[in-house]
C-alpha positions as CSV (number, residue, x, y, z in Angstrom):
1,M,-44.2,79.4,14.6
2,K,-40.5,80.3,14.4
3,K,-37.9,77.8,15.5
4,R,-35.7,78.4,18.5
5,S,-32.6,79.3,16.3
6,Q,-34.7,81.9,14.4
7,L,-35.9,83.4,17.7
8,A,-32.3,83.6,19.0
9,A,-31.1,85.2,15.7
10,N,-33.8,87.8,16.0
11,G,-32.7,88.8,19.5
12,V,-35.6,87.1,21.2
13,N,-34.5,85.1,24.2
14,R,-37.2,82.9,25.7
15,T,-36.8,80.4,28.5
16,R,-39.3,77.9,29.7
17,T,-40.6,78.4,33.1
18,I,-41.4,75.2,34.9
19,M,-44.1,75.6,37.5
20,A,-43.9,73.6,40.6
21,G,-46.9,71.3,40.7
22,R,-48.9,70.4,43.7
23,G,-47.8,67.4,45.7
24,R,-49.9,64.3,45.6
25,T,-52.7,64.1,48.0
26,P,-52.8,60.6,49.5
27,L,-56.0,58.7,49.2
28,T,-57.6,57.5,52.4
29,P,-58.2,53.7,52.7
30,Q,-62.0,54.5,52.5
31,Q,-61.5,56.2,49.1
32,V,-59.4,53.2,47.8
33,D,-62.1,50.8,49.0
34,A,-64.8,52.8,47.4
35,I,-62.9,52.9,44.1
36,K,-62.3,49.2,44.2
37,G,-66.0,48.5,44.9
38,M,-67.1,50.7,42.0
39,V,-64.6,49.0,39.7
40,A,-66.1,45.6,40.7
41,N,-69.5,47.0,39.6
42,K,-67.9,47.9,36.1
43,K,-68.2,51.7,36.5
44,S,-66.1,53.9,34.4
45,N,-63.2,56.0,35.8
46,G,-65.3,59.2,35.2
47,A,-68.3,57.8,37.0
48,I,-66.1,56.8,39.9
49,A,-64.1,60.1,40.1
50,T,-67.0,62.5,40.0
51,P,-68.8,61.6,43.3
52,L,-65.5,61.1,45.1
53,G,-64.2,64.5,43.9
54,L,-61.1,63.0,42.4
55,K,-59.4,63.2,39.0
56,E,-60.0,60.4,36.5
57,R,-56.3,59.9,36.3
58,T,-56.1,59.2,40.1
59,V,-58.9,56.7,39.8
60,A,-57.1,55.1,36.8
61,Y,-54.0,54.7,39.0
62,V,-55.9,52.9,41.7
63,T,-57.6,50.6,39.2
64,A,-54.3,49.7,37.7
65,I,-52.8,48.6,41.0
66,A,-56.0,46.9,42.2
């Protein structure tokens, strides 16, 4: 892959497009309680996220603050 200076020298002008991400969807108190209960039963983040329809990273956030 060519470096940026090489691309500019060759007349190629590329800019990064930053896409706007989705805002965070707040978790309901019921979801938080369900996550905390499953963490108490030693379930993995993936095992918790799948039935709740959440991302593993979201579950990891809740477990970190629990």
